[in-house]
C-alpha positions as CSV (number, residue, x, y, z in Angstrom):
1,M,18.9,4.6,-10.0
2,K,18.0,8.3,-10.2
3,I,20.7,10.8,-9.4
4,N,21.1,14.1,-7.5
5,Q,18.2,13.3,-5.2
6,K,19.5,15.5,-2.4
7,N,18.4,18.5,-4.4
8,H,14.9,17.1,-5.0
9,D,12.0,19.2,-3.9
10,I,10.0,16.7,-1.8
11,R,6.5,18.0,-1.0
12,L,4.8,14.7,-0.2
13,I,5.8,11.6,1.7
14,A,3.7,8.5,0.9
15,L,4.1,5.8,3.6
16,D,3.2,2.2,3.5
17,M,2.1,0.9,6.9
18,D,2.8,-2.8,7.6
19,G,6.5,-3.6,7.3
20,T,7.2,0.1,6.8
21,L,5.8,2.6,9.2
22,L,4.7,0.1,11.8
23,D,7.0,-1.9,14.0
24,A,6.6,-5.6,14.8
25,D,3.9,-4.8,17.3
26,H,2.0,-2.7,14.8
27,R,2.9,0.5,16.5
28,V,4.4,3.8,15.2
29,S,7.8,4.3,17.0
30,D,8.5,7.6,18.8
31,E,11.3,8.3,16.3
32,N,9.0,7.8,13.3
33,K,6.4,10.1,14.9
34,K,9.0,12.7,15.6
35,A,10.4,12.7,12.1
36,I,6.9,12.8,10.5
37,T,5.9,15.8,12.7
38,E,9.1,17.6,11.8
39,A,8.5,17.0,8.1
40,R,5.0,18.3,8.4
41,N,6.2,21.4,10.3
42,K,8.5,22.0,7.4
43,G,5.4,22.1,5.1
44,V,5.8,18.6,3.7
45,E,2.5,16.6,3.4
46,V,2.6,13.1,4.8
47,I,0.0,10.4,3.8
48,L,-0.5,6.8,4.5
49,S,-0.7,4.5,1.4
50,T,-1.7,1.1,2.5
51,G,-3.3,-2.2,1.6
52,R,-5.4,-2.0,4.7
53,H,-9.1,-1.1,4.9
54,Y,-10.0,2.4,6.0
55,S,-11.4,1.0,9.3
56,T,-8.0,-0.4,10.3
57,C,-5.8,2.6,9.4
58,N,-7.7,5.8,10.1
59,E,-6.8,5.8,13.8
60,Y,-3.1,5.8,12.9
61,A,-3.6,8.8,10.7
62,K,-5.3,10.5,13.6
63,E,-2.5,9.5,16.0
64,L,0.0,11.1,13.6
65,G,-2.1,14.3,13.2
66,L,-2.2,13.8,9.4
67,S,-4.5,16.3,7.7
68,S,-4.7,15.6,3.9
69,Y,-5.5,12.2,2.3
70,L,-5.5,8.5,3.1
71,I,-4.9,5.8,0.4
72,T,-6.4,2.5,1.3
73,V,-6.8,-1.1,-0.1
74,N,-3.8,-0.6,-2.5
75,G,-5.4,2.5,-4.0
76,S,-8.9,1.2,-4.4
77,E,-10.1,4.0,-2.2
78,I,-8.8,7.6,-1.3
79,W,-10.2,9.3,1.7
80,T,-9.8,12.8,3.2
81,A,-8.3,12.9,6.7
82,S,-11.7,13.8,8.0
83,G,-13.3,10.6,6.6
84,E,-14.8,11.7,3.3
85,L,-14.6,9.3,0.4
86,V,-12.8,10.9,-2.6
87,D,-12.4,8.0,-4.9
88,R,-13.4,4.3,-5.1
89,Q,-12.6,1.6,-7.6
90,L,-14.5,-1.7,-7.2
91,L,-13.7,-5.3,-8.3
92,D,-16.6,-6.6,-10.5
93,L,-18.8,-9.2,-8.9
94,S,-18.0,-11.7,-11.7
95,L,-14.3,-11.4,-11.0
96,I,-14.9,-11.9,-7.3
97,Q,-16.8,-15.1,-8.1
98,L,-13.9,-16.3,-10.2
99,L,-11.5,-15.6,-7.4
100,V,-13.7,-17.5,-4.9
101,D,-13.8,-20.5,-7.3
102,L,-10.0,-20.4,-7.6
103,H,-9.6,-20.3,-3.8
104,K,-11.9,-23.3,-3.5
105,K,-10.2,-25.2,-6.3
106,H,-6.8,-24.9,-4.6
107,N,-8.1,-24.9,-1.0
108,T,-6.2,-21.7,0.0
109,S,-6.5,-19.4,2.9
110,V,-8.3,-16.3,1.9
111,W,-9.3,-12.8,3.0
112,M,-11.6,-10.4,1.2
113,I,-12.2,-6.6,1.6
114,S,-15.5,-5.1,0.9
115,T,-16.4,-1.5,1.2
116,E,-17.7,-2.1,4.8
117,K,-15.4,-4.7,6.3
118,V,-12.6,-7.2,6.1
119,W,-13.5,-10.9,5.8
120,R,-10.8,-13.3,7.1
121,G,-10.9,-17.0,6.5
122,E,-14.5,-17.0,5.3
123,V,-16.4,-16.3,2.2
124,P,-19.9,-14.8,2.6
125,D,-22.7,-16.7,0.9
126,N,-24.3,-13.6,-0.6
127,L,-21.4,-12.1,-2.6
128,D,-23.8,-9.9,-4.5
129,A,-24.9,-8.2,-1.3
130,H,-21.5,-6.4,-1.0
131,Q,-19.2,-4.1,-3.0
132,W,-15.8,-5.6,-3.3
133,L,-12.4,-3.8,-3.3
134,K,-9.7,-6.5,-2.9
135,F,-9.2,-10.3,-2.7
136,G,-6.3,-12.0,-1.0
137,F,-4.8,-15.5,-1.1
138,D,-2.4,-16.7,1.6
139,I,-0.5,-19.7,0.4
140,E,2.4,-21.4,2.2
141,D,3.0,-24.1,-0.5
142,E,5.2,-22.8,-3.3
143,Q,3.7,-25.3,-5.9
144,V,0.2,-24.1,-5.1
145,M,1.3,-20.5,-5.2
146,K,2.6,-21.0,-8.7
147,L,-0.6,-22.7,-9.9
148,V,-2.7,-19.9,-8.6
149,M,-0.4,-17.2,-10.0
150,D,-0.4,-18.9,-13.4
151,E,-4.2,-18.8,-13.5
152,L,-4.3,-15.2,-12.3
153,E,-1.7,-13.8,-14.6
154,I,-3.6,-14.8,-17.8
155,N,-6.5,-12.6,-16.7
156,E,-6.0,-8.9,-17.8
157,S,-8.8,-7.8,-15.4
158,F,-6.5,-8.2,-12.4
159,E,-3.8,-6.1,-10.8
160,L,-1.6,-8.5,-8.8
161,S,0.7,-7.7,-6.0
162,N,1.6,-8.9,-2.5
163,S,2.2,-7.6,1.1
164,S,4.2,-10.6,2.1
165,L,6.0,-13.5,0.4
166,T,3.2,-15.9,1.1
167,N,0.2,-13.9,-0.1
168,I,-1.3,-12.6,-3.4
169,E,-3.3,-9.4,-3.4
170,V,-5.8,-8.9,-6.2
171,N,-7.3,-5.5,-7.2
172,A,-9.0,-4.4,-10.3
173,A,-6.7,-3.9,-13.2
174,G,-5.0,-0.4,-13.1
175,I,-5.6,0.0,-9.4
176,N,-2.4,0.4,-7.5
177,K,-0.7,2.8,-5.0
178,A,1.1,4.7,-7.8
179,R,-2.1,5.8,-9.5
180,A,-3.7,6.7,-6.2
181,V,-0.7,8.8,-5.2
182,E,-0.8,10.5,-8.6
183,K,-4.5,11.4,-7.9
184,V,-3.5,12.9,-4.5
185,C,-0.7,14.9,-6.2
186,H,-3.4,16.3,-8.5
187,H,-5.5,17.4,-5.5
188,L,-2.5,19.0,-3.9
189,G,-1.2,20.7,-7.0
190,I,2.2,18.9,-7.1
191,T,3.8,16.3,-9.3
192,M,5.1,12.7,-8.7
193,D,8.6,14.1,-9.0
194,Q,7.9,15.8,-5.7
195,V,7.0,12.6,-3.9
196,M,9.1,10.4,-1.6
197,A,7.5,6.9,-1.4
198,I,8.5,4.3,1.2
199,G,7.5,0.6,1.3
200,D,8.5,-3.0,1.5
201,S,6.4,-5.2,-0.7
202,L,5.1,-5.7,-4.2
203,N,2.0,-3.6,-3.6
204,D,4.5,-0.7,-3.0
205,I,6.7,-1.3,-6.0
206,K,4.9,0.9,-8.6
207,M,4.7,4.0,-6.3
208,I,8.4,3.5,-5.4
209,E,9.3,3.3,-9.1
210,E,7.2,6.3,-10.1
211,A,7.9,8.6,-7.2
212,G,10.7,11.2,-7.5
213,L,12.4,9.4,-4.7
214,G,11.7,5.7,-4.0
215,I,12.8,4.2,-0.7
216,A,12.8,0.5,0.2
217,M,12.9,-0.7,3.8
218,G,15.8,-2.7,5.0
219,N,13.3,-5.6,5.4
220,A,11.8,-5.1,1.9
221,Q,11.5,-7.8,-0.7
222,T,14.4,-8.0,-3.1
223,D,12.4,-6.9,-6.1
224,V,11.5,-3.7,-4.2
225,K,15.0,-3.0,-3.2
226,D,16.1,-3.5,-6.8
227,V,13.9,-0.6,-8.1
228,A,14.4,1.8,-5.2
229,D,16.7,4.8,-5.2
230,W,17.8,4.1,-1.6
231,V,17.4,1.5,1.1
232,T,16.8,2.6,4.6
233,S,16.8,0.6,7.9
234,K,14.3,-2.1,8.8
235,H,10.8,-1.3,10.1
236,T,11.9,-2.4,13.5
237,E,14.8,0.1,13.4
238,D,13.0,3.4,12.7
239,G,13.7,3.1,8.9
240,V,11.0,5.6,8.0
241,A,12.5,8.2,10.4
242,K,16.0,7.6,9.0
243,A,14.8,8.1,5.4
244,I,12.9,11.3,6.3
245,R,15.9,12.7,8.1
246,N,18.3,11.8,5.3
247,W,16.3,13.2,2.4
248,V,13.8,15.7,3.7
249,L,14.9,17.3,7.0
């Protein structure tokens, strides 16, 4: 637990989306919008840092009037607010094939994110026709979850996280939201000490740990709360707005 955070010079707020910024209906509440606008009017940059593909989150950035950067697919891509690609890190085709084989072996639900789209519940026949950013397993059975995790954890080519208790998200090793936020800080001429990061799942944990101020949602997974500096309200209770008002405004 870091101390004396009230005196911290927060220049950037990095927001996860699902389970954090968005409510149960995948909307941004009026209170969250208002707090974000007030923070931006105060000169604090606000960015989205999400596991989502660019195509499913850029409209939210537009809705909020955000004007700097957008971190997508757990840090595999960084975009400008105007839609220019700044950085992209791919999953090697051989690793994607390994993940597909693991999915078939354990008969899991699956989703895959390529540079152009999200594939849900299907695996394209021509894997080599696409560039891959992330692979996702969705597993309800705890025993199967453990078997899959055991096989994934021995491969140093993977960065493992989740966005819910029943899924596993796989990126290329070293790709995570913390590294992407660090790159954005470099572009903005600030440091990680000047970042407030807010999230709820394991794909947020590194940016929450490494930010100057790490905030867990009230609905966050226990491991996320354990490393956070502060726990705000749930995503259904304007938790983002409460964190911004408490620490920034």
